[in-house]
C-alpha positions as CSV (number, residue, x, y, z in Angstrom):
1,M,163.2,86.5,69.7
2,T,160.2,89.0,70.3
3,Y,156.5,87.9,69.4
4,R,154.7,89.8,65.5
5,K,150.8,89.7,65.5
6,R,149.5,88.1,62.7
7,V,146.1,89.4,61.0
8,K,144.8,87.1,59.4
9,H,142.2,88.6,56.4
10,Y,139.3,86.9,55.2
11,H,137.3,88.1,52.6
12,E,133.6,87.4,51.0
13,P,133.1,89.3,47.8
14,G,130.9,92.8,48.6
15,H,132.5,93.0,52.5
16,L,133.4,96.0,52.9
17,H,137.1,96.1,55.4
18,E,137.8,98.6,58.2
19,L,141.5,98.3,58.3
20,T,143.5,100.3,61.2
21,F,147.5,100.7,61.1
22,S,149.3,102.6,64.2
23,C,152.6,104.3,64.4
24,Y,155.7,102.8,65.8
25,Q,154.7,102.5,69.9
26,R,152.0,104.3,69.0
27,K,153.9,107.7,69.0
28,S,151.8,111.2,67.7
29,M,153.9,111.3,64.1
30,L,151.7,112.2,62.1
31,T,151.2,115.4,62.6
32,N,152.8,117.4,59.9
33,D,150.4,118.6,57.1
34,S,153.5,117.5,54.7
35,W,153.8,114.0,55.8
36,L,150.0,113.4,55.6
37,E,150.2,114.3,52.2
38,I,152.7,111.9,51.6
39,L,150.7,109.8,52.6
40,A,147.2,110.8,50.7
41,T,149.2,110.4,48.3
42,T,150.5,106.7,49.5
43,L,147.6,105.0,49.6
44,D,145.9,106.2,46.4
45,A,149.2,104.7,44.5
46,A,148.0,101.2,46.9
47,A,144.7,101.5,46.2
48,K,145.0,101.8,42.0
49,A,147.8,99.4,41.9
50,E,146.1,97.1,44.5
51,V,142.0,97.7,42.7
52,F,141.1,98.9,46.5
53,D,138.4,101.6,46.7
54,L,138.8,104.1,49.8
55,V,135.3,104.7,50.9
56,A,136.0,106.3,54.1
57,F,139.6,107.2,56.3
58,V,140.7,109.2,59.2
59,F,144.7,110.1,59.6
60,M,144.5,110.9,63.4
61,P,148.2,111.3,64.9
62,E,149.2,108.4,66.0
63,H,147.2,105.9,64.1
64,V,145.1,105.7,60.8
65,H,141.5,104.3,59.8
66,L,140.8,103.4,56.6
67,L,137.5,101.4,55.3
68,V,137.5,100.3,51.8
69,F,136.3,98.3,49.2
70,P,138.4,95.8,47.5
71,R,137.8,94.9,43.7
72,S,139.3,92.2,42.7
73,P,137.9,88.9,43.7
74,Q,141.2,87.8,45.6
75,P,142.4,90.8,46.9
76,S,146.0,91.0,48.9
77,F,145.5,93.7,51.5
78,G,149.1,92.6,53.2
79,S,149.9,94.1,50.1
80,F,147.8,96.7,50.0
81,L,149.5,97.7,53.7
82,A,152.4,97.2,52.5
83,Q,152.8,99.5,49.5
84,V,150.6,102.3,52.1
85,K,153.3,101.7,54.5
86,Q,156.7,101.2,52.7
87,P,156.9,103.9,50.6
88,F,155.6,106.1,53.4
89,S,158.4,105.2,55.4
90,R,160.6,105.8,53.1
91,M,159.8,109.1,51.9
92,I,159.9,110.0,55.9
93,K,163.3,108.5,56.7
94,E,164.5,110.8,53.8
95,V,163.3,113.6,55.2
96,L,164.2,113.3,58.6
97,T,168.1,111.9,57.5
98,T,167.8,115.0,55.1
99,S,167.1,117.6,58.6
100,G,169.1,116.0,60.8
101,S,165.6,115.4,62.6
102,Q,166.5,113.5,66.4
103,L,163.1,111.8,65.6
104,L,165.3,109.6,63.0
105,E,167.3,107.9,65.7
106,K,164.4,107.3,67.6
107,L,162.7,105.4,65.5
108,M,165.9,103.0,63.9
109,I,165.1,99.7,65.9
110,Q,167.8,96.4,66.8
111,E,166.1,93.5,65.3
112,R,168.9,91.8,66.2
113,P,172.1,91.6,66.9
114,G,174.2,94.0,64.0
115,K,170.6,95.0,62.4
116,T,169.2,97.9,62.6
117,C,166.2,99.9,60.2
118,F,164.0,102.1,60.8
119,R,160.3,101.5,62.0
120,F,157.5,104.7,61.4
121,W,155.1,102.1,61.4
122,Q,153.8,99.7,64.8
123,A,154.8,95.6,63.6
124,G,152.6,93.2,62.2
125,G,149.2,93.9,60.0
126,G,147.3,96.7,62.2
127,Y,143.5,95.2,62.5
128,D,140.9,94.7,59.9
129,R,137.1,93.2,60.1
130,N,135.0,92.5,57.6
131,I,131.4,95.1,57.3
132,F,128.8,93.6,55.0
133,T,125.5,95.5,55.9
134,L,124.4,98.6,55.8
135,D,123.6,99.6,59.8
136,A,127.6,98.1,60.2
137,I,128.9,100.3,57.0
138,T,126.8,103.9,58.7
139,A,129.0,102.1,62.4
140,S,132.1,102.0,60.9
141,I,132.0,105.4,58.9
142,D,130.8,107.5,61.7
143,Y,133.1,105.7,64.2
144,I,135.8,106.8,61.6
145,H,134.8,110.1,61.0
146,N,133.9,111.0,64.7
147,N,137.1,109.6,65.9
148,P,139.0,113.2,65.8
149,V,135.6,114.6,67.8
150,Q,136.1,111.6,70.7
151,R,139.4,112.6,71.4
152,R,138.7,116.0,71.5
153,L,140.7,117.5,68.5
154,C,137.6,119.2,66.7
155,E,134.2,120.2,67.3
156,N,132.9,118.6,64.9
157,A,134.0,116.0,61.9
158,T,133.8,118.3,59.2
159,D,136.4,120.5,61.3
160,W,139.2,117.6,61.1
161,K,140.8,118.3,57.6
162,W,142.6,114.4,57.8
163,S,138.9,112.8,57.0
164,S,136.5,112.0,54.5
165,A,133.8,113.6,56.7
166,R,133.2,116.7,54.4
167,Y,133.2,114.3,51.5
168,Y,129.4,112.7,53.5
169,L,128.2,115.6,55.8
170,L,128.6,119.1,53.8
171,E,125.8,120.6,51.4
172,P,126.3,119.9,49.0
173,P,128.1,116.8,49.3
174,R,131.9,116.2,48.6
175,Q,133.5,118.7,49.7
176,Q,136.8,118.3,50.4
177,F,140.5,119.9,52.1
178,R,143.0,119.3,49.0
179,G,146.1,117.1,49.9
180,L,143.2,113.9,50.8
181,P,143.1,111.2,48.7
182,H,140.5,110.3,46.3
183,I,137.3,109.0,48.7
184,H,135.1,106.6,46.3
185,G,132.4,106.4,48.2
186,L,129.9,103.3,48.7
187,P,130.0,101.1,46.5
188,R,127.4,100.2,44.5
189,G,125.9,96.0,45.6
190,S,128.2,96.4,48.4
191,V,125.4,95.4,50.9
192,S,124.4,91.8,51.7
């Protein structure tokens, strides 16, 4: 029996949450624009269903960073993440099956004798950090946006298509590439 990391989510009203989750075995599988558009769509649907505002994000080749603000007094982070990851995984499995991709075989994992499953995402809840001061919110947004620059995937944060950097950093503000998830921006009254 394998150990599965569990993330405990603690929510206080007014707190934002920095969420991170990774592809299976940290494989660089988030490099296809059409797949990333599917991820953006599932993220929008999950945010709407679970009443979360998306404050900032970046889709990296092997992981995702989100900064979210739950609008519900008792948010379900597990349900939110499941509604992002599960529909996306099902759609990608269908794409791989239809195309006969060899990647499908690499992502079929034996969970126990006689049971295999498709695994796009690393098992477990990922990472969750409560953020509630203006300095921490600013640092989180900067960290998220500078991830591709730190990895030398682009020169400037605004060059990376799959992030909210253009929303915050370009004049006039809120310019984005098409196909990205909806950015709600910083919520009013979210800073203690």
